[in-house]
N, CA, C and O atoms as CSV, one atom per row, in Angstrom:
chain,resi,resn,atom,element,x,y,z
A,1,MET,N,N,87.832,27.420,249.472
A,1,MET,CA,C,88.318,26.063,249.417
A,1,MET,C,C,88.995,25.838,248.061
A,1,MET,O,O,88.373,26.041,247.018
A,2,PRO,N,N,90.244,25.428,248.072
A,2,PRO,CA,C,90.941,25.177,246.803
A,2,PRO,C,C,90.320,24.013,246.035
A,2,PRO,O,O,89.809,23.059,246.623
A,3,ILE,N,N,90.377,24.112,244.737
A,3,ILE,CA,C,89.872,23.059,243.852
A,3,ILE,C,C,91.044,22.517,243.053
A,3,ILE,O,O,91.786,23.285,242.441
A,4,ARG,N,N,91.218,21.195,243.053
A,4,ARG,CA,C,92.263,20.589,242.237
A,4,ARG,C,C,91.670,20.413,240.849
A,4,ARG,O,O,90.793,19.572,240.649
A,5,THR,N,N,92.140,21.200,239.890
A,5,THR,CA,C,91.603,21.205,238.536
A,5,THR,C,C,92.077,19.989,237.762
A,5,THR,O,O,91.264,19.232,237.231
A,6,THR,N,N,93.358,19.800,237.697
A,6,THR,CA,C,93.969,18.611,237.106
A,6,THR,C,C,95.164,18.266,237.982
A,6,THR,O,O,95.476,18.995,238.924
A,7,GLU,N,N,95.817,17.190,237.685
A,7,GLU,CA,C,96.994,16.798,238.455
A,7,GLU,C,C,98.028,17.916,238.380
A,7,GLU,O,O,98.475,18.287,237.294
A,8,GLY,N,N,98.404,18.448,239.535
A,8,GLY,CA,C,99.425,19.486,239.575
A,8,GLY,C,C,98.905,20.903,239.438
A,8,GLY,O,O,99.701,21.841,239.453
A,9,TRP,N,N,97.599,21.096,239.305
A,9,TRP,CA,C,97.047,22.444,239.161
A,9,TRP,C,C,95.934,22.633,240.182
A,9,TRP,O,O,94.944,21.902,240.169
A,10,THR,N,N,96.093,23.603,241.058
A,10,THR,CA,C,95.095,23.934,242.066
A,10,THR,C,C,94.680,25.381,241.876
A,10,THR,O,O,95.528,26.246,241.653
A,11,MET,N,N,93.384,25.655,241.963
A,11,MET,CA,C,92.927,27.033,241.842
A,11,MET,C,C,91.888,27.333,242.911
A,11,MET,O,O,91.207,26.439,243.414
A,12,GLU,N,N,91.785,28.600,243.240
A,12,GLU,CA,C,90.811,29.064,244.216
A,12,GLU,C,C,90.262,30.396,243.718
A,12,GLU,O,O,91.025,31.282,243.333
A,13,MET,N,N,88.950,30.535,243.726
A,13,MET,CA,C,88.314,31.772,243.278
A,13,MET,C,C,87.229,32.157,244.274
A,13,MET,O,O,86.580,31.299,244.873
A,14,SER,N,N,87.048,33.451,244.437
A,14,SER,CA,C,85.930,33.936,245.245
A,14,SER,C,C,85.336,35.157,244.557
A,14,SER,O,O,86.046,35.973,243.970
A,15,LEU,N,N,84.034,35.257,244.643
A,15,LEU,CA,C,83.310,36.364,244.035
A,15,LEU,C,C,82.467,37.011,245.121
A,15,LEU,O,O,81.705,36.340,245.817
A,16,LEU,N,N,82.613,38.314,245.257
A,16,LEU,CA,C,81.863,39.062,246.249
A,16,LEU,C,C,80.937,40.019,245.522
A,16,LEU,O,O,81.394,40.844,244.731
A,17,GLY,N,N,79.655,39.920,245.779
A,17,GLY,CA,C,78.676,40.834,245.193
A,17,GLY,C,C,78.143,41.774,246.258
A,17,GLY,O,O,77.850,41.351,247.377
A,18,ILE,N,N,78.018,43.042,245.916
A,18,ILE,CA,C,77.595,44.057,246.879
A,18,ILE,C,C,76.461,44.881,246.279
A,18,ILE,O,O,76.551,45.338,245.139
A,19,TYR,N,N,75.406,45.066,247.044
A,19,TYR,CA,C,74.369,46.026,246.668
A,19,TYR,C,C,74.440,47.145,247.690
A,19,TYR,O,O,74.435,46.886,248.893
A,20,SER,N,N,74.505,48.380,247.228
A,20,SER,CA,C,74.556,49.509,248.151
A,20,SER,C,C,73.579,50.587,247.711
A,20,SER,O,O,73.244,50.724,246.535
A,21,GLN,N,N,73.141,51.338,248.697
A,21,GLN,CA,C,72.196,52.420,248.438
A,21,GLN,C,C,72.595,53.605,249.308
A,21,GLN,O,O,72.778,53.465,250.517
A,22,PHE,N,N,72.730,54.769,248.686
A,22,PHE,CA,C,73.067,55.996,249.393
A,22,PHE,C,C,71.922,56.986,249.206
A,22,PHE,O,O,71.512,57.252,248.076
A,23,ASN,N,N,71.409,57.528,250.293
A,23,ASN,CA,C,70.400,58.585,250.270
A,23,ASN,C,C,70.961,59.752,251.078
A,23,ASN,O,O,71.291,59.583,252.252
A,24,TYR,N,N,71.071,60.911,250.480
A,24,TYR,CA,C,71.629,62.057,251.183
A,24,TYR,C,C,71.135,63.352,250.538
A,24,TYR,O,O,70.560,63.347,249.449
A,25,THR,N,N,71.370,64.439,251.227
A,25,THR,CA,C,71.046,65.768,250.712
A,25,THR,C,C,72.354,66.488,250.451
A,25,THR,O,O,73.214,66.565,251.329
A,26,TYR,N,N,72.506,67.016,249.245
A,26,TYR,CA,C,73.723,67.735,248.865
A,26,TYR,C,C,73.306,69.103,248.324
A,26,TYR,O,O,72.624,69.191,247.302
A,27,ILE,N,N,73.712,70.150,249.004
A,27,ILE,CA,C,73.385,71.534,248.658
A,27,ILE,C,C,71.873,71.670,248.406
A,27,ILE,O,O,71.444,72.204,247.384
A,28,GLY,N,N,71.095,71.181,249.351
A,28,GLY,CA,C,69.651,71.311,249.278
A,28,GLY,C,C,68.962,70.366,248.304
A,28,GLY,O,O,67.741,70.419,248.161
A,29,ARG,N,N,69.702,69.522,247.644
A,29,ARG,CA,C,69.146,68.597,246.657
A,29,ARG,C,C,69.205,67.168,247.206
A,29,ARG,O,O,70.245,66.732,247.699
A,30,ARG,N,N,68.096,66.451,247.121
A,30,ARG,CA,C,68.079,65.051,247.549
A,30,ARG,C,C,68.763,64.201,246.488
A,30,ARG,O,O,68.451,64.309,245.302
A,31,GLU,N,N,69.686,63.365,246.911
A,31,GLU,CA,C,70.419,62.478,246.003
A,31,GLU,C,C,70.209,61.038,246.445
A,31,GLU,O,O,70.050,60.749,247.631
A,32,GLN,N,N,70.213,60.143,245.463
A,32,GLN,CA,C,70.071,58.719,245.764
A,32,GLN,C,C,70.916,57.927,244.766
A,32,GLN,O,O,70.845,58.154,243.558
A,33,VAL,N,N,71.703,57.010,245.280
A,33,VAL,CA,C,72.517,56.127,244.442
A,33,VAL,C,C,72.196,54.689,244.844
A,33,VAL,O,O,72.296,54.329,246.017
A,34,ARG,N,N,71.811,53.873,243.867
A,34,ARG,CA,C,71.595,52.433,244.076
A,34,ARG,C,C,72.463,51.704,243.069
A,34,ARG,O,O,72.503,52.065,241.892
A,35,GLN,N,N,73.161,50.675,243.537
A,35,GLN,CA,C,74.075,49.999,242.614
A,35,GLN,C,C,74.440,48.603,243.084
A,35,GLN,O,O,74.318,48.259,244.260
A,36,PHE,N,N,74.888,47.817,242.127
A,36,PHE,CA,C,75.532,46.538,242.382
A,36,PHE,C,C,76.997,46.703,242.005
A,36,PHE,O,O,77.318,47.332,240.996
A,37,SER,N,N,77.871,46.146,242.805
A,37,SER,CA,C,79.298,46.140,242.484
A,37,SER,C,C,79.862,44.814,242.977
A,37,SER,O,O,79.162,44.033,243.620
A,38,GLY,N,N,81.123,44.568,242.673
A,38,GLY,CA,C,81.681,43.292,243.090
A,38,GLY,C,C,83.187,43.231,243.000
A,38,GLY,O,O,83.854,44.152,242.529
A,39,ARG,N,N,83.689,42.118,243.467
A,39,ARG,CA,C,85.129,41.859,243.455
A,39,ARG,C,C,85.329,40.376,243.161
A,39,ARG,O,O,84.621,39.522,243.696
A,40,LEU,N,N,86.299,40.086,242.306
A,40,LEU,CA,C,86.681,38.716,241.988
A,40,LEU,C,C,88.131,38.518,242.408
A,40,LEU,O,O,89.008,39.285,242.011
A,41,ASN,N,N,88.377,37.496,243.207
A,41,ASN,CA,C,89.728,37.102,243.608
A,41,ASN,C,C,90.005,35.731,243.014
A,41,ASN,O,O,89.137,34.859,243.033
A,42,ALA,N,N,91.196,35.536,242.492
A,42,ALA,CA,C,91.546,34.235,241.925
A,42,ALA,C,C,93.020,33.949,242.176
A,42,ALA,O,O,93.858,34.850,242.150
A,43,SER,N,N,93.317,32.685,242.418
A,43,SER,CA,C,94.713,32.270,242.549
A,43,SER,C,C,94.844,30.850,242.019
A,43,SER,O,O,93.913,30.049,242.095
A,44,GLY,N,N,95.998,30.567,241.492
A,44,GLY,CA,C,96.267,29.240,240.972
A,44,GLY,C,C,97.710,28.857,241.218
A,44,GLY,O,O,98.599,29.708,241.187
A,45,SER,N,N,97.943,27.588,241.461
A,45,SER,CA,C,99.316,27.100,241.608
A,45,SER,C,C,99.491,25.883,240.713
A,45,SER,O,O,98.576,25.081,240.529
A,46,PHE,N,N,100.675,25.772,240.171
A,46,PHE,CA,C,100.988,24.733,239.196
A,46,PHE,C,C,102.274,24.038,239.608
A,46,PHE,O,O,103.283,24.693,239.869
A,47,ILE,N,N,102.239,22.721,239.667
A,47,ILE,CA,C,103.455,21.954,239.925
A,47,ILE,C,C,104.131,21.727,238.583
A,47,ILE,O,O,103.574,21.088,237.691
A,48,ILE,N,N,105.337,22.259,238.454
A,48,ILE,CA,C,106.070,22.138,237.194
A,48,ILE,C,C,106.888,20.848,237.186
A,48,ILE,O,O,107.027,20.195,236.152
A,49,GLY,N,N,107.423,20.492,238.342
A,49,GLY,CA,C,108.219,19.271,238.462
A,49,GLY,C,C,109.614,19.554,238.967
A,49,GLY,O,O,110.097,20.683,238.874
A,50,LYS,N,N,110.268,18.531,239.504
A,50,LYS,CA,C,111.631,18.612,240.025
A,50,LYS,C,C,111.786,19.731,241.055
A,50,LYS,O,O,112.801,20.427,241.079
A,51,GLY,N,N,110.757,19.899,241.915
A,51,GLY,CA,C,110.814,20.896,242.980
A,51,GLY,C,C,110.343,22.282,242.583
A,51,GLY,O,O,110.371,23.192,243.412
A,52,TRP,N,N,109.914,22.473,241.358
A,52,TRP,CA,C,109.465,23.785,240.872
A,52,TRP,C,C,107.944,23.892,240.941
A,52,TRP,O,O,107.230,22.957,240.579
A,53,THR,N,N,107.461,25.031,241.404
A,53,THR,CA,C,106.032,25.354,241.351
A,53,THR,C,C,105.885,26.803,240.893
A,53,THR,O,O,106.788,27.619,241.078
A,54,ALA,N,N,104.748,27.106,240.300
A,54,ALA,CA,C,104.448,28.470,239.855
A,54,ALA,C,C,103.099,28.877,240.432
A,54,ALA,O,O,102.224,28.041,240.654
A,55,GLU,N,N,102.947,30.173,240.670
A,55,GLU,CA,C,101.696,30.704,241.205
A,55,GLU,C,C,101.281,31.925,240.415
A,55,GLU,O,O,102.119,32.673,239.911
A,56,ILE,N,N,99.981,32.119,240.311
A,56,ILE,CA,C,99.436,33.340,239.723
A,56,ILE,C,C,98.253,33.751,240.596
A,56,ILE,O,O,97.416,32.920,240.949
A,57,ASN,N,N,98.189,35.027,240.940
A,57,ASN,CA,C,97.138,35.556,241.810
A,57,ASN,C,C,96.647,36.872,241.236
A,57,ASN,O,O,97.417,37.615,240.627
A,58,GLY,N,N,95.388,37.157,241.425
A,58,GLY,CA,C,94.873,38.437,240.967
A,58,GLY,C,C,93.524,38.762,241.563
A,58,GLY,O,O,92.847,37.902,242.126
A,59,TRP,N,N,93.150,40.013,241.429
A,59,TRP,CA,C,91.825,40.457,241.844
A,59,TRP,C,C,91.398,41.606,240.947
A,59,TRP,O,O,92.227,42.304,240.364
A,60,ILE,N,N,90.080,41.790,240.849
A,60,ILE,CA,C,89.531,42.894,240.075
A,60,ILE,C,C,88.271,43.386,240.783
A,60,ILE,O,O,87.439,42.596,241.229
A,61,ASN,N,N,88.152,44.707,240.874
A,61,ASN,CA,C,86.963,45.347,241.432
A,61,ASN,C,C,86.176,45.988,240.305
A,61,ASN,O,O,86.761,46.590,239.404
A,62,THR,N,N,84.854,45.866,240.344
A,62,THR,CA,C,84.004,46.534,239.361
A,62,THR,C,C,83.899,48.018,239.722
A,62,THR,O,O,84.215,48.407,240.846
A,63,PRO,N,N,83.461,48.835,238.780
A,63,PRO,CA,C,83.222,50.244,239.118
A,63,PRO,C,C,82.158,50.359,240.210
A,63,PRO,O,O,81.283,49.502,240.335
A,64,GLU,N,N,82.248,51.426,240.990
A,64,GLU,CA,C,81.264,51.664,242.035
A,64,GLU,C,C,81.161,53.155,242.323
A,64,GLU,O,O,82.087,53.920,242.053
A,65,THR,N,N,80.038,53.547,242.866
A,65,THR,CA,C,79.833,54.926,243.288
A,65,THR,C,C,79.674,54.928,244.794
A,65,THR,O,O,78.878,54.169,245.348
A,66,ILE,N,N,80.436,55.784,245.451
A,66,ILE,CA,C,80.320,55.959,246.890
A,66,ILE,C,C,79.970,57.422,247.116
A,66,ILE,O,O,80.796,58.313,246.921
A,67,ALA,N,N,78.727,57.652,247.533
A,67,ALA,CA,C,78.180,59.004,247.705
A,67,ALA,C,C,78.314,59.772,246.394
A,67,ALA,O,O,77.652,59.421,245.417
A,68,LEU,N,N,79.149,60.811,246.342
A,68,LEU,CA,C,79.272,61.632,245.133
A,68,LEU,C,C,80.342,61.136,244.169
A,68,LEU,O,O,80.359,61.550,243.010
A,69,ARG,N,N,81.227,60.267,244.617
A,69,ARG,CA,C,82.375,59.866,243.792
A,69,ARG,C,C,82.145,58.541,243.076
A,69,ARG,O,O,81.588,57.597,243.637
A,70,TYR,N,N,82.587,58.496,241.825
A,70,TYR,CA,C,82.554,57.286,240.998
A,70,TYR,C,C,83.969,56.725,240.962
A,70,TYR,O,O,84.916,57.459,240.681
A,71,PHE,N,N,84.126,55.441,241.241
A,71,PHE,CA,C,85.426,54.774,241.205
A,71,PHE,C,C,85.439,53.793,240.043
A,71,PHE,O,O,84.526,52.979,239.899
A,72,ASP,N,N,86.472,53.870,239.215
A,72,ASP,CA,C,86.605,53.055,238.011
A,72,ASP,C,C,87.083,51.641,238.366
A,72,ASP,O,O,87.375,51.346,239.525
A,73,TRP,N,N,87.157,50.773,237.348
A,73,TRP,CA,C,87.700,49.419,237.495
A,73,TRP,C,C,89.093,49.502,238.104
A,73,TRP,O,O,89.840,50.443,237.832
A,74,LYS,N,N,89.441,48.526,238.922
A,74,LYS,CA,C,90.818,48.404,239.394
A,74,LYS,C,C,91.106,46.950,239.717
A,74,LYS,O,O,90.204,46.169,240.019
A,75,GLY,N,N,92.382,46.605,239.647
A,75,GLY,CA,C,92.767,45.231,239.917
A,75,GLY,C,C,94.268,45.069,239.822
A,75,GLY,O,O,95.004,46.030,239.596
A,76,THR,N,N,94.702,43.851,239.995
A,76,THR,CA,C,96.131,43.569,239.927
A,76,THR,C,C,96.353,42.096,239.582
A,76,THR,O,O,95.485,41.253,239.811
A,77,LEU,N,N,97.508,41.809,239.039
A,77,LEU,CA,C,97.907,40.439,238.719
A,77,LEU,C,C,99.332,40.232,239.220
A,77,LEU,O,O,100.228,41.013,238.900
A,78,ASP,N,N,99.534,39.181,240.003
A,78,ASP,CA,C,100.840,38.841,240.569
A,78,ASP,C,C,101.226,37.441,240.097
A,78,ASP,O,O,100.358,36.618,239.806
A,79,ALA,N,N,102.519,37.178,240.022
A,79,ALA,CA,C,102.993,35.846,239.619
A,79,ALA,C,C,104.278,35.525,240.373
A,79,ALA,O,O,105.026,36.418,240.769
A,80,GLY,N,N,104.512,34.240,240.559
A,80,GLY,CA,C,105.724,33.833,241.243
A,80,GLY,C,C,106.124,32.422,240.865
A,80,GLY,O,O,105.327,31.639,240.348
A,81,ILE,N,N,107.382,32.124,241.138
A,81,ILE,CA,C,107.906,30.785,240.889
A,81,ILE,C,C,108.738,30.396,242.108
A,81,ILE,O,O,109.438,31.228,242.686
A,82,GLN,N,N,108.652,29.125,242.492
A,82,GLN,CA,C,109.357,28.652,243.679
A,82,GLN,C,C,110.115,27.374,243.361
A,82,GLN,O,O,109.654,26.525,242.598
A,83,LYS,N,N,111.288,27.260,243.966
A,83,LYS,CA,C,112.110,26.053,243.826
A,83,LYS,C,C,112.422,25.533,245.224
A,83,LYS,O,O,112.928,26.263,246.077
A,84,ILE,N,N,112.109,24.253,245.443
A,84,ILE,CA,C,112.468,23.598,246.699
A,84,ILE,C,C,113.749,22.820,246.434
A,84,ILE,O,O,113.756,21.844,245.683
A,85,PHE,N,N,114.828,23.266,247.060
A,85,PHE,CA,C,116.130,22.624,246.866
A,85,PHE,C,C,116.315,21.436,247.801
A,85,PHE,O,O,116.951,20.443,247.448
A,86,SER,N,N,115.752,21.556,248.994
A,86,SER,CA,C,115.813,20.481,249.986
A,86,SER,C,C,114.658,20.714,250.956
A,86,SER,O,O,113.993,21.747,250.881
A,87,PRO,N,N,114.409,19.770,251.868
A,87,PRO,CA,C,113.335,20.015,252.840
A,87,PRO,C,C,113.564,21.278,253.676
A,87,PRO,O,O,112.619,21.825,254.244
A,88,LYS,N,N,114.805,21.736,253.753
A,88,LYS,CA,C,115.110,22.919,254.553
A,88,LYS,C,C,115.241,24.206,253.735
A,88,LYS,O,O,115.052,25.292,254.283
A,89,LEU,N,N,115.557,24.115,252.446
A,89,LEU,CA,C,115.855,25.313,251.651
A,89,LEU,C,C,114.864,25.500,250.507
A,89,LEU,O,O,114.648,24.605,249.690
A,90,LYS,N,N,114.259,26.711,250.474
A,90,LYS,CA,C,113.336,27.093,249.400
A,90,LYS,C,C,113.713,28.486,248.906
A,90,LYS,O,O,114.164,29.332,249.679
A,91,ALA,N,N,113.523,28.711,247.611
A,91,ALA,CA,C,113.721,30.041,247.021
A,91,ALA,C,C,112.466,30.389,246.231
A,91,ALA,O,O,111.883,29.540,245.557
A,92,ARG,N,N,112.062,31.653,246.328
A,92,ARG,CA,C,110.848,32.096,245.628
A,92,ARG,C,C,111.097,33.466,245.012
A,92,ARG,O,O,111.582,34.381,245.677
A,93,LEU,N,N,110.758,33.595,243.734
A,93,LEU,CA,C,110.838,34.864,243.013
A,93,LEU,C,C,109.416,35.242,242.619
A,93,LEU,O,O,108.707,34.443,242.007
A,94,SER,N,N,108.998,36.456,242.968
A,94,SER,CA,C,107.631,36.873,242.639
A,94,SER,C,C,107.610,38.309,242.127
A,94,SER,O,O,108.479,39.121,242.445
A,95,ILE,N,N,106.602,38.589,241.337
A,95,ILE,CA,C,106.389,39.922,240.776
A,95,ILE,C,C,104.974,40.334,241.150
A,95,ILE,O,O,104.023,39.591,240.910
A,96,GLN,N,N,104.835,41.518,241.738
A,96,GLN,CA,C,103.522,42.023,242.124
A,96,GLN,C,C,103.058,43.079,241.130
A,96,GLN,O,O,103.866,43.863,240.633
A,97,ASP,N,N,101.781,43.102,240.845
A,97,ASP,CA,C,101.133,44.077,239.963
A,97,ASP,C,C,101.861,44.187,238.619
A,97,ASP,O,O,102.347,45.255,238.247
A,98,ILE,N,N,101.923,43.083,237.914
A,98,ILE,CA,C,102.679,42.968,236.664
A,98,ILE,C,C,102.320,44.055,235.658
A,98,ILE,O,O,103.213,44.633,235.038
A,99,PHE,N,N,101.038,44.345,235.484
A,99,PHE,CA,C,100.601,45.301,234.462
A,99,PHE,C,C,100.381,46.711,235.013
A,99,PHE,O,O,99.853,47.574,234.312
A,100,HIS,N,N,100.783,46.949,236.270
A,100,HIS,CA,C,100.674,48.257,236.924
A,100,HIS,C,C,99.240,48.801,236.860
A,100,HIS,O,O,99.017,49.953,236.489
A,101,THR,N,N,98.292,47.964,237.224
A,101,THR,CA,C,96.880,48.334,237.163
A,101,THR,C,C,96.271,48.620,238.536
A,101,THR,O,O,95.096,48.976,238.621
A,102,ASN,N,N,97.042,48.472,239.604
A,102,ASN,CA,C,96.518,48.735,240.941
A,102,ASN,C,C,96.579,50.233,241.210
A,102,ASN,O,O,97.547,50.744,241.774
A,103,ARG,N,N,95.539,50.909,240.799
A,103,ARG,CA,C,95.464,52.351,240.984
A,103,ARG,C,C,94.022,52.713,241.305
A,103,ARG,O,O,93.103,51.935,241.048
A,104,SER,N,N,93.837,53.874,241.857
A,104,SER,CA,C,92.495,54.319,242.200
A,104,SER,C,C,92.174,55.569,241.395
A,104,SER,O,O,92.908,56.556,241.452
A,105,LEU,N,N,91.078,55.527,240.647
A,105,LEU,CA,C,90.612,56.668,239.863
A,105,LEU,C,C,89.227,57.032,240.376
A,105,LEU,O,O,88.284,56.252,240.248
A,106,ALA,N,N,89.109,58.221,240.959
A,106,ALA,CA,C,87.837,58.692,241.506
A,106,ALA,C,C,87.394,59.923,240.725
A,106,ALA,O,O,88.168,60.862,240.538
A,107,ILE,N,N,86.147,59.911,240.271
A,107,ILE,CA,C,85.608,61.020,239.482
A,107,ILE,C,C,84.415,61.606,240.224
A,107,ILE,O,O,83.496,60.889,240.620
A,108,LEU,N,N,84.449,62.911,240.402
A,108,LEU,CA,C,83.341,63.646,240.996
A,108,LEU,C,C,82.812,64.582,239.920
A,108,LEU,O,O,83.503,65.518,239.517
A,109,ASP,N,N,81.605,64.338,239.456
A,109,ASP,CA,C,81.012,65.140,238.381
A,109,ASP,C,C,79.666,65.663,238.865
A,109,ASP,O,O,78.641,64.990,238.766
A,110,ASN,N,N,79.700,66.871,239.386
A,110,ASN,CA,C,78.528,67.494,239.968
A,110,ASN,C,C,78.458,68.924,239.435
A,110,ASN,O,O,79.506,69.523,239.194
A,111,PRO,N,N,77.285,69.488,239.245
A,111,PRO,CA,C,77.222,70.854,238.710
A,111,PRO,C,C,78.024,71.871,239.526
A,111,PRO,O,O,78.553,72.830,238.966
A,112,GLU,N,N,78.118,71.671,240.838
A,112,GLU,CA,C,78.844,72.619,241.687
A,112,GLU,C,C,80.324,72.278,241.850
A,112,GLU,O,O,81.119,73.131,242.246
A,113,LEU,N,N,80.692,71.047,241.550
A,113,LEU,CA,C,82.071,70.622,241.795
A,113,LEU,C,C,82.441,69.480,240.858
A,113,LEU,O,O,81.748,68.465,240.789
A,114,LYS,N,N,83.536,69.661,240.143
A,114,LYS,CA,C,84.052,68.611,239.263
A,114,LYS,C,C,85.495,68.332,239.669
A,114,LYS,O,O,86.292,69.247,239.879
A,115,SER,N,N,85.808,67.039,239.772
A,115,SER,CA,C,87.144,66.662,240.223
A,115,SER,C,C,87.472,65.262,239.725
A,115,SER,O,O,86.611,64.382,239.695
A,116,THR,N,N,88.714,65.069,239.338
A,116,THR,CA,C,89.216,63.739,239.003
A,116,THR,C,C,90.482,63.516,239.820
A,116,THR,O,O,91.419,64.312,239.764
A,117,THR,N,N,90.499,62.440,240.567
A,117,THR,CA,C,91.642,62.123,241.417
A,117,THR,C,C,92.178,60.754,241.025
A,117,THR,O,O,91.431,59.778,240.958
A,118,THR,N,N,93.473,60.692,240.768
A,118,THR,CA,C,94.122,59.417,240.481
A,118,THR,C,C,95.190,59.175,241.531
A,118,THR,O,O,96.048,60.026,241.767
A,119,ILE,N,N,95.132,58.025,242.151
A,119,ILE,CA,C,96.172,57.622,243.099
A,119,ILE,C,C,96.856,56.411,242.495
A,119,ILE,O,O,96.250,55.352,242.329
A,120,ARG,N,N,98.121,56.583,242.172
A,120,ARG,CA,C,98.885,55.497,241.570
A,120,ARG,C,C,100.245,55.455,242.259
A,120,ARG,O,O,101.009,56.420,242.231
A,121,THR,N,N,100.518,54.336,242.865
A,121,THR,CA,C,101.829,54.145,243.481
A,121,THR,C,C,102.610,53.164,242.618
A,121,THR,O,O,102.035,52.473,241.778
A,122,ASP,N,N,103.894,53.107,242.822
A,122,ASP,CA,C,104.669,52.116,242.080
A,122,ASP,C,C,104.532,50.790,242.812
A,122,ASP,O,O,105.372,50.416,243.631
A,123,SER,N,N,103.461,50.102,242.496
A,123,SER,CA,C,103.135,48.849,243.171
A,123,SER,C,C,103.800,47.649,242.516
A,123,SER,O,O,103.646,46.521,242.984
A,124,ARG,N,N,104.539,47.884,241.434
A,124,ARG,CA,C,105.263,46.776,240.795
A,124,ARG,C,C,106.519,46.498,241.612
A,124,ARG,O,O,107.430,47.323,241.691
A,125,VAL,N,N,106.540,45.340,242.202
A,125,VAL,CA,C,107.635,44.972,243.090
A,125,VAL,C,C,108.093,43.567,242.728
A,125,VAL,O,O,107.273,42.678,242.501
A,126,VAL,N,N,109.400,43.373,242.677
A,126,VAL,CA,C,109.974,42.041,242.480
A,126,VAL,C,C,110.583,41.622,243.813
A,126,VAL,O,O,111.378,42.354,244.404
A,127,LEU,N,N,110.202,40.443,244.275
A,127,LEU,CA,C,110.682,39.938,245.558
A,127,LEU,C,C,111.432,38.625,245.361
A,127,LEU,O,O,111.017,37.772,244.578
A,128,LEU,N,N,112.524,38.479,246.072
A,128,LEU,CA,C,113.256,37.219,246.119
A,128,LEU,C,C,113.301,36.794,247.578
A,128,LEU,O,O,113.882,37.483,248.417
A,129,ASN,N,N,112.689,35.663,247.874
A,129,ASN,CA,C,112.653,35.135,249.240
A,129,ASN,C,C,113.462,33.851,249.303
A,129,ASN,O,O,113.294,32.955,248.476
A,130,LEU,N,N,114.329,33.774,250.280
A,130,LEU,CA,C,115.061,32.544,250.567
A,130,LEU,C,C,114.637,32.086,251.954
A,130,LEU,O,O,114.677,32.868,252.903
A,131,SER,N,N,114.234,30.836,252.082
A,131,SER,CA,C,113.787,30.292,253.366
A,131,SER,C,C,114.658,29.105,253.740
A,131,SER,O,O,114.850,28.180,252.951
A,132,TRP,N,N,115.176,29.150,254.948
A,132,TRP,CA,C,115.955,28.048,255.492
A,132,TRP,C,C,115.285,27.630,256.789
A,132,TRP,O,O,115.168,28.436,257.712
A,133,SER,N,N,114.849,26.397,256.871
A,133,SER,CA,C,114.149,25.900,258.044
A,133,SER,C,C,115.145,25.326,259.038
A,133,SER,O,O,115.979,24.490,258.692
A,134,LEU,N,N,115.046,25.785,260.274
A,134,LEU,CA,C,115.906,25.270,261.336
A,134,LEU,C,C,115.198,24.201,262.164
A,134,LEU,O,O,115.790,23.613,263.069
A,135,ALA,N,N,113.946,23.959,261.853
A,135,ALA,CA,C,113.139,23.014,262.632
A,135,ALA,C,C,113.657,21.590,262.474
A,135,ALA,O,O,114.096,21.171,261.403
A,136,ILE,N,N,113.589,20.878,263.570
A,136,ILE,CA,C,113.952,19.465,263.560
A,136,ILE,C,C,112.650,18.678,263.521
A,136,ILE,O,O,111.812,18.800,264.414
A,137,ARG,N,N,112.493,17.884,262.498
A,137,ARG,CA,C,111.269,17.095,262.346
A,137,ARG,C,C,111.559,15.643,262.693
A,137,ARG,O,O,112.601,15.088,262.344
A,138,SER,N,N,110.600,15.048,263.393
A,138,SER,CA,C,110.803,13.640,263.754
A,138,SER,C,C,109.927,12.735,262.949
A,138,SER,O,O,109.970,11.518,263.125
C-alpha cells in the first residue's frame, strides 16, 4: 500500500524475511545450513510540477546460502522522469540498474570443490517511452 509522505511524494516499501534450513549428505558427510535472509523493495514518486513527475525504484537481497553455494549481496536502483504534455500524450525517460549492481556472485567453498561464478549482464538500459491515448473519455 503506497504511503503519501508529504504533498507530492508517495513511497512504497516491502520487506521480506526468510528463514531456511538445508539438511543433506554430501560425499558421505552430513551438512546442515540454517539462515535468515531477506529482500527489501522500495519505490518512490515525486510530483515536480507542470506535468513533471520523477520515480526511483530499487531492491536489495541479503546474502544467502542455498545448499553448498553462498550468494553475495545483490540489488539494483532504477530512476525515471515523466512529462504529461496533454491528457493524451505522455513521455517517460528511465534508466535501469544505474550503478550496474544487478549481478549474481555464487561461491562454492568445499574441501572437494571450490568455485566462484559471476553472472553479470549489461542490465543498464535507458528507455524512452511515448504514449498516445486513443481512448475517448466521457
